[in-house]
Structures are given as structure tokens and as C-alpha cells.
A tleap script that builds the chain and sets N, CA, C and O, in Angstrom:
source leaprc.protein.ff14SB
mol = sequence {
  NMET GLU ILE ILE VAL VAL ILE ALA ILE PHE
  THR ALA ILE ILE SER LEU GLY LEU PHE MET
  SER PHE ASP SER TYR ARG GLY PHE SER SER
  ARG SER GLU ARG ASP THR VAL VAL SER LEU
  LEU THR SER ALA ARG SER ALA ALA MET ALA
  ASN ILE ASN GLN THR SER TRP GLY VAL CYS
  TYR VAL ALA PRO ASN TYR ILE THR PHE ARG
  GLY THR VAL CYS THR PRO GLY ALA ALA THR
  ASN LEU VAL VAL PRO ALA GLY GLY GLY VAL
  ALA VAL ALA GLY LEU TYR LEU PRO GLY VAL
  VAL PHE THR GLN LEU SER GLY THR THR THR
  ALA THR THR THR THR ILE THR GLN ASN GLY
  ARG THR SER THR ILE THR ILE ASN TYR GLU
  GLY THR ILE THR CTRP
}
set mol.1.N position { 31.226 23.613 18.316 }
set mol.1.CA position { 30.347 24.743 17.997 }
set mol.1.C position { 30.014 24.663 16.590 }
set mol.1.O position { 28.831 24.824 16.290 }
set mol.2.N position { 30.979 24.410 15.554 }
set mol.2.CA position { 30.682 24.350 14.222 }
set mol.2.C position { 29.794 23.238 13.860 }
set mol.2.O position { 28.940 23.398 12.988 }
set mol.3.N position { 29.934 22.172 14.447 }
set mol.3.CA position { 29.047 20.910 14.258 }
set mol.3.C position { 27.504 21.242 14.653 }
set mol.3.O position { 26.577 20.772 13.995 }
set mol.4.N position { 27.320 22.000 15.662 }
set mol.4.CA position { 26.013 22.393 16.115 }
set mol.4.C position { 25.425 23.251 14.998 }
set mol.4.O position { 24.305 23.023 14.541 }
set mol.5.N position { 26.238 24.281 14.552 }
set mol.5.CA position { 25.689 25.160 13.591 }
set mol.5.C position { 25.354 24.402 12.193 }
set mol.5.O position { 24.415 24.810 11.509 }
set mol.6.N position { 26.124 23.311 11.790 }
set mol.6.CA position { 25.878 22.539 10.801 }
set mol.6.C position { 24.573 21.810 10.810 }
set mol.6.O position { 23.749 21.730 9.899 }
set mol.7.N position { 24.540 21.280 12.039 }
set mol.7.CA position { 23.272 20.400 12.433 }
set mol.7.C position { 21.933 21.294 12.303 }
set mol.7.O position { 20.890 20.917 11.769 }
set mol.8.N position { 22.157 22.496 12.868 }
set mol.8.CA position { 20.985 23.358 12.855 }
set mol.8.C position { 20.597 23.731 11.463 }
set mol.8.O position { 19.397 23.713 11.187 }
set mol.9.N position { 21.556 24.101 10.463 }
set mol.9.CA position { 21.262 24.232 9.199 }
set mol.9.C position { 20.706 23.155 8.474 }
set mol.9.O position { 19.774 23.337 7.690 }
set mol.10.N position { 21.217 22.028 8.681 }
set mol.10.CA position { 20.665 20.811 8.054 }
set mol.10.C position { 19.293 20.450 8.533 }
set mol.10.O position { 18.476 19.973 7.745 }
set mol.11.N position { 19.012 20.655 9.776 }
set mol.11.CA position { 17.571 20.453 10.224 }
set mol.11.C position { 16.723 21.451 9.686 }
set mol.11.O position { 15.582 21.109 9.374 }
set mol.12.N position { 17.098 22.687 9.514 }
set mol.12.CA position { 16.147 23.674 8.798 }
set mol.12.C position { 15.945 23.381 7.388 }
set mol.12.O position { 14.827 23.587 6.916 }
set mol.13.N position { 16.856 22.940 6.671 }
set mol.13.CA position { 16.609 22.465 5.254 }
set mol.13.C position { 15.760 21.368 5.085 }
set mol.13.O position { 14.967 21.303 4.146 }
set mol.14.N position { 15.893 20.386 6.053 }
set mol.14.CA position { 15.044 19.137 6.009 }
set mol.14.C position { 13.536 19.484 6.345 }
set mol.14.O position { 12.607 18.983 5.711 }
set mol.15.N position { 13.363 20.351 7.359 }
set mol.15.CA position { 12.088 20.702 7.820 }
set mol.15.C position { 11.357 21.596 6.680 }
set mol.15.O position { 10.136 21.533 6.536 }
set mol.16.N position { 12.106 22.360 5.947 }
set mol.16.CA position { 11.533 23.145 4.788 }
set mol.16.C position { 11.183 22.253 3.707 }
set mol.16.O position { 10.169 22.462 3.041 }
set mol.17.N position { 12.021 21.183 3.464 }
set mol.17.CA position { 11.722 20.165 2.403 }
set mol.17.C position { 10.535 19.351 2.669 }
set mol.17.O position { 9.823 19.001 1.729 }
set mol.18.N position { 10.237 18.988 4.005 }
set mol.18.CA position { 9.143 18.351 4.383 }
set mol.18.C position { 7.803 19.087 4.264 }
set mol.18.O position { 6.749 18.519 3.979 }
set mol.19.N position { 7.934 20.427 4.510 }
set mol.19.CA position { 6.853 21.277 4.514 }
set mol.19.C position { 6.374 21.394 3.002 }
set mol.19.O position { 5.186 21.333 2.683 }
set mol.20.N position { 7.392 21.563 2.131 }
set mol.20.CA position { 7.182 21.674 0.666 }
set mol.20.C position { 6.562 20.363 -0.032 }
set mol.20.O position { 5.777 20.420 -0.978 }
set mol.21.N position { 7.019 19.176 0.563 }
set mol.21.CA position { 6.483 18.038 0.001 }
set mol.21.C position { 4.980 17.744 0.505 }
set mol.21.O position { 4.179 17.218 -0.267 }
set mol.22.N position { 4.655 18.061 1.684 }
set mol.22.CA position { 3.315 18.060 2.034 }
set mol.22.C position { 2.377 18.856 1.367 }
set mol.22.O position { 1.230 18.480 1.123 }
set mol.23.N position { 2.908 20.105 1.024 }
set mol.23.CA position { 2.078 20.947 0.265 }
set mol.23.C position { 1.824 20.502 -1.173 }
set mol.23.O position { 0.744 20.698 -1.730 }
set mol.24.N position { 2.870 19.893 -1.755 }
set mol.24.CA position { 2.922 19.306 -3.187 }
set mol.24.C position { 1.907 18.137 -2.992 }
set mol.24.O position { 1.045 18.074 -3.869 }
set mol.25.N position { 1.857 17.281 -2.088 }
set mol.25.CA position { 1.026 16.270 -2.050 }
set mol.25.C position { -0.496 16.611 -1.907 }
set mol.25.O position { -1.388 15.966 -2.459 }
set mol.26.N position { -0.674 17.616 -1.165 }
set mol.26.CA position { -2.143 18.086 -1.073 }
set mol.26.C position { -2.564 18.691 -2.375 }
set mol.26.O position { -3.759 18.702 -2.671 }
set mol.27.N position { -1.655 19.198 -3.173 }
set mol.27.CA position { -2.090 19.974 -4.469 }
set mol.27.C position { -2.359 18.631 -5.501 }
set mol.27.O position { -3.292 18.591 -6.303 }
set mol.28.N position { -1.438 17.638 -5.331 }
set mol.28.CA position { -1.674 16.438 -6.182 }
set mol.28.C position { -2.954 15.927 -5.860 }
set mol.28.O position { -3.754 15.715 -6.772 }
set mol.29.N position { -3.260 15.695 -4.638 }
set mol.29.CA position { -4.563 14.938 -4.120 }
set mol.29.C position { -5.764 15.768 -4.727 }
set mol.29.O position { -6.684 15.182 -5.298 }
set mol.30.N position { -5.738 17.105 -4.597 }
set mol.30.CA position { -6.873 17.878 -5.069 }
set mol.30.C position { -7.103 17.906 -6.523 }
set mol.30.O position { -8.237 17.946 -7.000 }
set mol.31.N position { -5.941 17.885 -7.283 }
set mol.31.CA position { -5.995 17.717 -8.690 }
set mol.31.C position { -6.525 16.307 -9.188 }
set mol.31.O position { -7.234 16.193 -10.188 }
set mol.32.N position { -6.139 15.309 -8.444 }
set mol.32.CA position { -6.532 14.042 -8.721 }
set mol.32.C position { -8.091 13.886 -8.557 }
set mol.32.O position { -8.722 13.144 -9.311 }
set mol.33.N position { -8.671 14.577 -7.590 }
set mol.33.CA position { -10.048 14.406 -7.264 }
set mol.33.C position { -10.772 15.114 -8.379 }
set mol.33.O position { -11.729 14.575 -8.936 }
set mol.34.N position { -10.333 16.317 -8.721 }
set mol.34.CA position { -10.939 16.958 -9.894 }
set mol.34.C position { -10.816 16.211 -11.112 }
set mol.34.O position { -11.791 16.221 -11.862 }
set mol.35.N position { -9.778 15.554 -11.449 }
set mol.35.CA position { -9.605 14.788 -12.678 }
set mol.35.C position { -10.528 13.543 -12.602 }
set mol.35.O position { -10.977 13.058 -13.641 }
set mol.36.N position { -10.813 13.023 -11.395 }
set mol.36.CA position { -11.748 11.848 -11.321 }
set mol.36.C position { -13.199 12.353 -11.693 }
set mol.36.O position { -13.892 11.663 -12.441 }
set mol.37.N position { -13.668 13.548 -11.179 }
set mol.37.CA position { -14.803 13.995 -11.601 }
set mol.37.C position { -14.966 14.347 -13.046 }
set mol.37.O position { -15.997 14.036 -13.642 }
set mol.38.N position { -14.082 14.922 -13.573 }
set mol.38.CA position { -14.055 15.351 -15.034 }
set mol.38.C position { -14.093 14.020 -16.030 }
set mol.38.O position { -14.657 13.975 -17.123 }
set mol.39.N position { -13.389 12.999 -15.416 }
set mol.39.CA position { -13.467 11.721 -16.167 }
set mol.39.C position { -14.877 11.117 -16.189 }
set mol.39.O position { -15.416 10.771 -17.240 }
set mol.40.N position { -15.494 10.995 -14.894 }
set mol.40.CA position { -16.800 10.579 -14.903 }
set mol.40.C position { -17.847 11.335 -15.744 }
set mol.40.O position { -18.657 10.742 -16.457 }
set mol.41.N position { -17.787 12.682 -15.623 }
set mol.41.CA position { -18.642 13.499 -16.484 }
set mol.41.C position { -18.433 13.247 -17.901 }
set mol.41.O position { -19.429 13.202 -18.623 }
set mol.42.N position { -17.192 13.063 -18.433 }
set mol.42.CA position { -16.881 12.864 -19.785 }
set mol.42.C position { -17.291 11.614 -20.166 }
set mol.42.O position { -17.763 11.494 -21.297 }
set mol.43.N position { -17.189 10.468 -19.303 }
set mol.43.CA position { -17.701 9.121 -19.525 }
set mol.43.C position { -19.172 9.164 -19.813 }
set mol.43.O position { -19.641 8.706 -20.855 }
set mol.44.N position { -19.891 9.723 -18.870 }
set mol.44.CA position { -21.320 9.824 -18.910 }
set mol.44.C position { -21.765 10.535 -20.116 }
set mol.44.O position { -22.753 10.113 -20.716 }
set mol.45.N position { -21.116 11.602 -20.541 }
set mol.45.CA position { -21.513 12.307 -21.772 }
set mol.45.C position { -21.275 11.500 -23.004 }
set mol.45.O position { -22.097 11.480 -23.920 }
set mol.46.N position { -20.071 10.784 -23.032 }
set mol.46.CA position { -19.943 9.925 -24.177 }
set mol.46.C position { -20.886 8.753 -24.191 }
set mol.46.O position { -21.194 8.281 -25.286 }
set mol.47.N position { -21.351 8.259 -23.136 }
set mol.47.CA position { -22.328 7.216 -23.122 }
set mol.47.C position { -23.672 7.624 -23.583 }
set mol.47.O position { -24.370 6.851 -24.240 }
set mol.48.N position { -24.065 8.846 -23.250 }
set mol.48.CA position { -25.249 9.454 -23.829 }
set mol.48.C position { -25.313 9.721 -25.251 }
set mol.48.O position { -26.293 9.460 -25.949 }
set mol.49.N position { -24.128 10.303 -25.697 }
set mol.49.CA position { -23.965 10.679 -27.027 }
set mol.49.C position { -23.925 9.321 -28.011 }
set mol.49.O position { -24.390 9.335 -29.151 }
set mol.50.N position { -23.385 8.311 -27.481 }
set mol.50.CA position { -23.197 6.989 -28.079 }
set mol.50.C position { -24.603 6.320 -27.993 }
set mol.50.O position { -24.784 5.303 -28.663 }
set mol.51.N position { -25.538 6.776 -27.277 }
set mol.51.CA position { -26.929 6.166 -27.210 }
set mol.51.C position { -26.775 4.731 -26.538 }
set mol.51.O position { -27.524 3.820 -26.890 }
set mol.52.N position { -25.861 4.552 -25.633 }
set mol.52.CA position { -25.662 3.236 -24.935 }
set mol.52.C position { -26.911 2.957 -24.213 }
set mol.52.O position { -27.428 3.833 -23.520 }
set mol.53.N position { -27.446 1.742 -24.340 }
set mol.53.CA position { -28.634 1.382 -23.666 }
set mol.53.C position { -29.815 2.236 -24.090 }
set mol.53.O position { -30.857 2.071 -23.456 }
set mol.54.N position { -29.796 3.106 -25.053 }
set mol.54.CA position { -30.819 3.859 -25.516 }
set mol.54.C position { -31.420 4.773 -24.413 }
set mol.54.O position { -32.644 4.811 -24.285 }
set mol.55.N position { -30.629 5.494 -23.631 }
set mol.55.CA position { -31.031 6.212 -22.532 }
set mol.55.C position { -30.000 7.420 -22.282 }
set mol.55.O position { -28.897 7.533 -22.815 }
set mol.56.N position { -30.548 8.233 -21.428 }
set mol.56.CA position { -29.549 9.411 -20.973 }
set mol.56.C position { -28.664 8.793 -19.998 }
set mol.56.O position { -28.885 7.676 -19.530 }
set mol.57.N position { -27.582 9.573 -19.665 }
set mol.57.CA position { -26.690 9.255 -18.679 }
set mol.57.C position { -26.315 10.426 -17.895 }
set mol.57.O position { -26.340 11.548 -18.400 }
set mol.58.N position { -25.942 10.205 -16.589 }
set mol.58.CA position { -25.639 11.357 -15.731 }
set mol.58.C position { -24.637 10.955 -14.620 }
set mol.58.O position { -24.308 9.781 -14.455 }
set mol.59.N position { -24.149 12.010 -13.836 }
set mol.59.CA position { -23.367 11.766 -12.698 }
set mol.59.C position { -23.917 12.575 -11.482 }
set mol.59.O position { -24.307 13.738 -11.588 }
set mol.60.N position { -23.917 11.869 -10.329 }
set mol.60.CA position { -24.336 12.585 -9.146 }
set mol.60.C position { -23.299 12.348 -8.081 }
set mol.60.O position { -22.344 11.593 -8.263 }
set mol.61.N position { -23.514 13.023 -6.945 }
set mol.61.CA position { -22.546 12.822 -5.712 }
set mol.61.C position { -23.523 12.568 -4.569 }
set mol.61.O position { -24.347 13.406 -4.203 }
set mol.62.N position { -23.381 11.379 -4.039 }
set mol.62.CA position { -24.053 10.875 -2.792 }
set mol.62.C position { -23.062 10.621 -1.752 }
set mol.62.O position { -22.505 9.526 -1.828 }
set mol.63.N position { -22.728 11.379 -0.813 }
set mol.63.CA position { -21.573 11.159 0.094 }
set mol.63.C position { -21.567 9.792 0.579 }
set mol.63.O position { -22.603 9.290 1.015 }
set mol.64.N position { -20.436 9.137 0.532 }
set mol.64.CA position { -19.097 9.439 -0.024 }
set mol.64.C position { -18.750 8.919 -1.373 }
set mol.64.O position { -17.602 8.553 -1.624 }
set mol.65.N position { -19.774 8.873 -2.307 }
set mol.65.CA position { -19.419 8.290 -3.496 }
set mol.65.C position { -19.950 9.250 -4.719 }
set mol.65.O position { -20.873 10.061 -4.642 }
set mol.66.N position { -19.214 8.985 -5.760 }
set mol.66.CA position { -19.750 9.679 -7.103 }
set mol.66.C position { -20.454 8.425 -7.687 }
set mol.66.O position { -20.015 7.288 -7.515 }
set mol.67.N position { -21.543 8.704 -8.368 }
set mol.67.CA position { -22.411 7.678 -9.077 }
set mol.67.C position { -22.638 8.154 -10.616 }
set mol.67.O position { -23.160 9.217 -10.954 }
set mol.68.N position { -22.181 7.233 -11.397 }
set mol.68.CA position { -22.635 7.343 -12.864 }
set mol.68.C position { -23.863 6.493 -13.049 }
set mol.68.O position { -23.812 5.303 -12.738 }
set mol.69.N position { -25.036 7.060 -13.568 }
set mol.69.CA position { -26.203 6.451 -13.681 }
set mol.69.C position { -26.765 6.418 -15.096 }
set mol.69.O position { -26.330 7.145 -15.989 }
set mol.70.N position { -27.763 5.533 -15.261 }
set mol.70.CA position { -28.451 5.555 -16.509 }
set mol.70.C position { -29.785 6.202 -16.290 }
set mol.70.O position { -30.310 6.131 -15.179 }
set mol.71.N position { -30.346 6.809 -17.248 }
set mol.71.CA position { -31.683 7.482 -17.194 }
set mol.71.C position { -31.648 8.961 -16.768 }
set mol.71.O position { -30.617 9.623 -16.893 }
set mol.72.N position { -32.694 9.431 -16.304 }
set mol.72.CA position { -32.775 10.782 -15.865 }
set mol.72.C position { -32.745 11.059 -14.431 }
set mol.72.O position { -32.738 12.218 -14.015 }
set mol.73.N position { -32.728 10.077 -13.684 }
set mol.73.CA position { -32.830 10.257 -12.109 }
set mol.73.C position { -31.765 9.336 -11.522 }
set mol.73.O position { -31.704 8.158 -11.873 }
set mol.74.N position { -30.912 9.871 -10.616 }
set mol.74.CA position { -29.925 9.263 -9.816 }
set mol.74.C position { -30.647 8.518 -8.822 }
set mol.74.O position { -31.315 9.116 -7.980 }
set mol.75.N position { -30.563 7.120 -8.848 }
set mol.75.CA position { -31.145 6.249 -7.875 }
set mol.75.C position { -30.081 5.559 -7.028 }
set mol.75.O position { -29.671 4.477 -7.449 }
set mol.76.N position { -29.620 6.000 -5.985 }
set mol.76.CA position { -28.492 5.352 -5.137 }
set mol.76.C position { -28.830 3.875 -4.890 }
set mol.76.O position { -29.910 3.557 -4.392 }
set mol.77.N position { -27.883 2.961 -5.247 }
set mol.77.CA position { -28.202 1.513 -5.065 }
set mol.77.C position { -28.731 0.729 -6.178 }
set mol.77.O position { -28.943 -0.482 -6.126 }
set mol.78.N position { -28.948 1.542 -7.264 }
set mol.78.CA position { -29.366 0.763 -8.543 }
set mol.78.C position { -28.323 -0.035 -8.987 }
set mol.78.O position { -27.158 0.355 -8.908 }
set mol.79.N position { -28.659 -1.234 -9.496 }
set mol.79.CA position { -27.772 -2.245 -10.019 }
set mol.79.C position { -26.835 -1.845 -11.212 }
set mol.79.O position { -25.725 -2.345 -11.391 }
set mol.80.N position { -27.394 -0.911 -11.990 }
set mol.80.CA position { -26.749 -0.363 -13.169 }
set mol.80.C position { -25.832 0.769 -12.930 }
set mol.80.O position { -25.147 1.193 -13.861 }
set mol.81.N position { -25.764 1.328 -11.663 }
set mol.81.CA position { -24.986 2.399 -11.339 }
set mol.81.C position { -23.369 1.969 -11.263 }
set mol.81.O position { -22.969 0.890 -10.825 }
set mol.82.N position { -22.572 2.990 -11.756 }
set mol.82.CA position { -21.135 2.866 -11.564 }
set mol.82.C position { -20.712 3.652 -10.376 }
set mol.82.O position { -20.799 4.878 -10.445 }
set mol.83.N position { -20.251 3.075 -9.264 }
set mol.83.CA position { -20.062 3.816 -7.939 }
set mol.83.C position { -18.475 3.964 -7.757 }
set mol.83.O position { -17.784 2.947 -7.699 }
set mol.84.N position { -17.952 5.140 -7.676 }
set mol.84.CA position { -16.589 5.452 -7.516 }
set mol.84.C position { -16.555 6.357 -6.130 }
set mol.84.O position { -17.205 7.390 -5.968 }
set mol.85.N position { -15.722 5.793 -5.228 }
set mol.85.CA position { -15.590 6.347 -3.979 }
set mol.85.C position { -14.738 7.761 -4.156 }
set mol.85.O position { -13.775 7.862 -4.916 }
set mol.86.N position { -15.222 8.773 -3.377 }
set mol.86.CA position { -14.642 10.052 -3.356 }
set mol.86.C position { -13.461 10.078 -2.423 }
set mol.86.O position { -13.389 9.253 -1.513 }
set mol.87.N position { -12.513 11.012 -2.614 }
set mol.87.CA position { -11.353 10.970 -1.742 }
set mol.87.C position { -11.732 11.565 -0.365 }
set mol.87.O position { -12.782 12.171 -0.151 }
set mol.88.N position { -10.742 11.320 0.561 }
set mol.88.CA position { -10.962 11.745 1.873 }
set mol.88.C position { -11.095 13.289 2.075 }
set mol.88.O position { -10.369 13.992 1.371 }
set mol.89.N position { -11.916 13.875 2.932 }
set mol.89.CA position { -11.925 15.172 3.146 }
set mol.89.C position { -12.583 16.043 1.954 }
set mol.89.O position { -12.384 17.255 1.866 }
set mol.90.N position { -13.346 15.352 1.088 }
set mol.90.CA position { -13.972 16.140 -0.061 }
set mol.90.C position { -15.281 16.673 0.195 }
set mol.90.O position { -16.130 16.024 0.806 }
set mol.91.N position { -15.482 17.876 -0.268 }
set mol.91.CA position { -16.652 18.575 -0.137 }
set mol.91.C position { -17.001 18.951 -1.669 }
set mol.91.O position { -16.249 19.612 -2.386 }
set mol.92.N position { -18.283 18.419 -2.073 }
set mol.92.CA position { -18.696 18.622 -3.496 }
set mol.92.C position { -19.931 19.372 -3.438 }
set mol.92.O position { -20.801 19.084 -2.616 }
set mol.93.N position { -20.066 20.419 -4.352 }
set mol.93.CA position { -21.103 21.247 -4.501 }
set mol.93.C position { -21.538 21.273 -6.073 }
set mol.93.O position { -20.698 21.537 -6.934 }
set mol.94.N position { -22.808 21.004 -6.379 }
set mol.94.CA position { -23.274 21.095 -7.807 }
set mol.94.C position { -23.461 19.661 -8.350 }
set mol.94.O position { -23.825 19.518 -9.518 }
set mol.95.N position { -23.246 18.673 -7.618 }
set mol.95.CA position { -23.470 17.354 -8.217 }
set mol.95.C position { -24.508 16.641 -7.341 }
set mol.95.O position { -24.719 15.443 -7.528 }
set mol.96.N position { -25.169 17.328 -6.390 }
set mol.96.CA position { -26.203 16.556 -5.524 }
set mol.96.C position { -27.363 16.240 -6.486 }
set mol.96.O position { -27.521 16.692 -7.620 }
set mol.97.N position { -28.177 15.337 -5.782 }
set mol.97.CA position { -29.345 14.858 -6.632 }
set mol.97.C position { -30.091 16.131 -7.085 }
set mol.97.O position { -30.235 17.086 -6.322 }
set mol.98.N position { -30.579 16.117 -8.403 }
set mol.98.CA position { -30.647 14.953 -9.400 }
set mol.98.C position { -29.471 14.722 -10.150 }
set mol.98.O position { -29.417 13.837 -11.004 }
set mol.99.N position { -28.375 15.591 -9.834 }
set mol.99.CA position { -27.084 15.248 -10.591 }
set mol.99.C position { -27.038 16.021 -11.949 }
set mol.99.O position { -27.880 16.871 -12.239 }
set mol.100.N position { -26.042 15.685 -12.726 }
set mol.100.CA position { -25.932 16.254 -14.041 }
set mol.100.C position { -26.293 15.176 -15.057 }
set mol.100.O position { -25.593 14.165 -15.109 }
set mol.101.N position { -27.356 15.327 -15.880 }
set mol.101.CA position { -27.865 14.369 -16.757 }
set mol.101.C position { -27.617 14.833 -18.209 }
set mol.101.O position { -27.956 15.959 -18.574 }
set mol.102.N position { -27.051 13.991 -18.986 }
set mol.102.CA position { -26.679 14.297 -20.384 }
set mol.102.C position { -27.702 13.670 -21.285 }
set mol.102.O position { -27.885 12.462 -21.132 }
set mol.103.N position { -28.415 14.320 -22.225 }
set mol.103.CA position { -29.409 13.760 -23.031 }
set mol.103.C position { -28.812 12.860 -23.984 }
set mol.103.O position { -27.696 13.055 -24.466 }
set mol.104.N position { -29.571 11.847 -24.266 }
set mol.104.CA position { -28.996 10.818 -25.265 }
set mol.104.C position { -28.965 11.335 -26.669 }
set mol.104.O position { -29.802 12.124 -27.110 }
set mol.105.N position { -27.963 10.855 -27.346 }
set mol.105.CA position { -27.569 11.496 -28.681 }
set mol.105.C position { -27.010 12.757 -28.823 }
set mol.105.O position { -26.061 12.915 -29.590 }
set mol.106.N position { -27.471 13.666 -28.189 }
set mol.106.CA position { -26.920 15.188 -28.311 }
set mol.106.C position { -25.940 15.440 -27.230 }
set mol.106.O position { -25.013 16.209 -27.484 }
set mol.107.N position { -26.022 14.881 -26.023 }
set mol.107.CA position { -25.185 15.151 -24.959 }
set mol.107.C position { -25.340 16.513 -24.239 }
set mol.107.O position { -24.500 16.966 -23.461 }
set mol.108.N position { -26.499 17.118 -24.578 }
set mol.108.CA position { -26.791 18.511 -23.940 }
set mol.108.C position { -27.194 18.226 -22.456 }
set mol.108.O position { -27.538 17.114 -22.055 }
set mol.109.N position { -27.114 19.373 -21.669 }
set mol.109.CA position { -27.556 19.257 -20.243 }
set mol.109.C position { -27.989 20.578 -19.784 }
set mol.109.O position { -27.988 21.542 -20.550 }
set mol.110.N position { -28.375 20.661 -18.513 }
set mol.110.CA position { -28.575 22.032 -18.005 }
set mol.110.C position { -27.260 22.602 -17.600 }
set mol.110.O position { -26.478 21.863 -17.002 }
set mol.111.N position { -26.925 23.848 -17.860 }
set mol.111.CA position { -25.664 24.471 -17.558 }
set mol.111.C position { -25.527 24.521 -15.991 }
set mol.111.O position { -26.448 24.922 -15.280 }
set mol.112.N position { -24.318 24.088 -15.500 }
set mol.112.CA position { -24.083 23.948 -14.198 }
set mol.112.C position { -22.576 24.140 -13.776 }
set mol.112.O position { -21.717 24.023 -14.651 }
set mol.113.N position { -22.244 24.402 -12.595 }
set mol.113.CA position { -21.072 24.594 -12.006 }
set mol.113.C position { -20.866 23.692 -10.690 }
set mol.113.O position { -21.614 23.738 -9.714 }
set mol.114.N position { -19.779 22.897 -10.811 }
set mol.114.CA position { -19.390 21.991 -9.755 }
set mol.114.C position { -18.272 22.593 -9.076 }
set mol.114.O position { -17.410 23.157 -9.750 }
set mol.115.N position { -18.176 22.535 -7.725 }
set mol.115.CA position { -17.057 22.948 -6.862 }
set mol.115.C position { -16.645 21.813 -6.074 }
set mol.115.O position { -17.458 21.147 -5.433 }
set mol.116.N position { -15.260 21.541 -6.106 }
set mol.116.CA position { -14.769 20.470 -5.314 }
set mol.116.C position { -13.717 21.039 -4.474 }
set mol.116.O position { -12.704 21.526 -4.976 }
set mol.117.N position { -13.949 20.988 -3.025 }
set mol.117.CA position { -12.943 21.479 -2.220 }
set mol.117.C position { -12.323 20.276 -1.352 }
set mol.117.O position { -13.073 19.480 -0.788 }
set mol.118.N position { -10.956 20.177 -1.269 }
set mol.118.CA position { -10.270 19.164 -0.567 }
set mol.118.C position { -8.892 19.767 -0.255 }
set mol.118.O position { -8.151 20.327 -1.062 }
set mol.119.N position { -8.662 19.547 1.124 }
set mol.119.CA position { -7.298 20.016 1.704 }
set mol.119.C position { -7.208 21.519 1.543 }
set mol.119.O position { -6.086 21.970 1.310 }
set mol.120.N position { -8.171 22.315 1.629 }
set mol.120.CA position { -8.094 23.749 1.629 }
set mol.120.C position { -7.922 24.176 0.208 }
set mol.120.O position { -7.604 25.353 0.038 }
set mol.121.N position { -8.074 23.437 -0.810 }
set mol.121.CA position { -7.959 23.702 -2.251 }
set mol.121.C position { -9.286 23.592 -2.876 }
set mol.121.O position { -10.021 22.657 -2.555 }
set mol.122.N position { -9.669 24.501 -3.774 }
set mol.122.CA position { -10.924 24.535 -4.460 }
set mol.122.C position { -10.796 24.473 -6.058 }
set mol.122.O position { -10.167 25.319 -6.693 }
set mol.123.N position { -11.417 23.449 -6.607 }
set mol.123.CA position { -11.401 23.355 -8.060 }
set mol.123.C position { -12.878 23.547 -8.571 }
set mol.123.O position { -13.848 23.108 -7.953 }
set mol.124.N position { -12.953 24.179 -9.646 }
set mol.124.CA position { -14.246 24.482 -10.286 }
set mol.124.C position { -14.452 23.820 -11.612 }
set mol.124.O position { -13.576 23.970 -12.464 }
set mol.125.N position { -15.502 23.111 -11.879 }
set mol.125.CA position { -15.788 22.428 -13.136 }
set mol.125.C position { -17.079 23.108 -13.757 }
set mol.125.O position { -18.088 23.169 -13.054 }
set mol.126.N position { -17.090 23.587 -14.962 }
set mol.126.CA position { -18.229 24.169 -15.480 }
set mol.126.C position { -18.682 23.421 -16.595 }
set mol.126.O position { -17.867 23.017 -17.425 }
set mol.127.N position { -20.072 23.160 -16.719 }
set mol.127.CA position { -20.601 22.483 -17.846 }
set mol.127.C position { -21.704 23.408 -18.568 }
set mol.127.O position { -22.675 23.837 -17.944 }
set mol.128.N position { -21.511 23.643 -19.740 }
set mol.128.CA position { -22.476 24.546 -20.464 }
set mol.128.C position { -23.662 23.731 -20.903 }
set mol.128.O position { -23.670 22.516 -20.700 }
set mol.129.N position { -24.666 24.344 -21.498 }
set mol.129.CA position { -25.883 23.748 -21.903 }
set mol.129.C position { -25.706 22.778 -23.001 }
set mol.129.O position { -26.552 21.906 -23.199 }
set mol.130.N position { -24.534 22.903 -23.796 }
set mol.130.CA position { -24.161 21.949 -24.804 }
set mol.130.C position { -23.446 20.759 -24.454 }
set mol.130.O position { -23.146 19.907 -25.291 }
set mol.131.N position { -23.120 20.667 -23.037 }
set mol.131.CA position { -22.419 19.599 -22.437 }
set mol.131.C position { -20.855 19.670 -22.465 }
set mol.131.O position { -20.107 18.749 -22.138 }
set mol.132.N position { -20.491 20.865 -22.892 }
set mol.132.CA position { -18.945 21.055 -22.868 }
set mol.132.C position { -18.438 21.172 -21.342 }
set mol.132.O position { -18.976 21.938 -20.542 }
set mol.133.N position { -17.514 20.465 -21.068 }
set mol.133.CA position { -16.922 20.437 -19.685 }
set mol.133.C position { -15.680 21.139 -19.620 }
set mol.133.O position { -14.726 20.761 -20.301 }
set mol.134.N position { -15.597 22.248 -18.770 }
set mol.134.CA position { -14.405 23.057 -18.769 }
set mol.134.C position { -13.883 22.930 -17.303 }
set mol.134.O position { -14.672 22.938 -16.358 }
set mol.135.N position { -12.582 22.818 -17.144 }
set mol.135.CA position { -12.100 22.848 -15.686 }
set mol.135.C position { -10.835 23.664 -15.745 }
set mol.135.O position { -10.191 23.879 -14.718 }
savepdb mol mol.pdb
quit
């Protein structure tokens, strides 16, 4: 009888640990997706401010990929695009065509808010007209 009670307690502890680890993984995955988008936005803004290729730079989302592009228009399939696959089960709002475009030299843009939803968790990234990225 004592062995059955010990096994039941041990099983309850293990199942609770598995539940907590899955929740931690979902949180890590969601934060990782947000960090990817922030990194792409920061990279595009830096390229625009450094006047690389003497043009504006931007980021857009065309499912299932994030695209960093040159110029003022996101053209999926362009040879100069940097394509980064989005994570599984991601829903992105605010990066659809034409995307976020940073002006060359100044890095300014139209103020926008991007929302990323993955695994039931939502992250919000805000970009003000000066190009400051806040998450």
C-alpha cells in the first residue's frame, strides 16, 4: 500500500513538471519569435541610416516568411531580399505589405504597431515616427 502511495505522489510530481516545462517552452518560443522580428527591424533601420546601397530599407511579412528588402516597396522574390522563415503557428499583424520602410540616412518611418501571436501568447512591437523600436 505504501509503495502505491509513493508511486502516485511521484507520478503527480512528474506530470506537474512536464506541464511546467511545456509552458516554459511555449514562452521561450514566443519570445524568440519576437526577438527575431525586432532584430530584423533593427537591421533594416541600421542599413537605412548607414545609407547602404543608397536606398531605404524595410521589413515585411509574407506568410510564412519575414522579408528584409531594399527600397520603398516589398517585392517578394526579389534577388536582393533577405528571407527569414517565421516560426510555426505564428500570426503577424502590422507587417503586411507594404511593410515597415525606414528612410535612408534618417531612419524615420510611419508609426506602426506589430502584433505577433504564437502558442496563445501575444507580443507587441511599437515603432514610432522617428524609427525607435519598443517591445
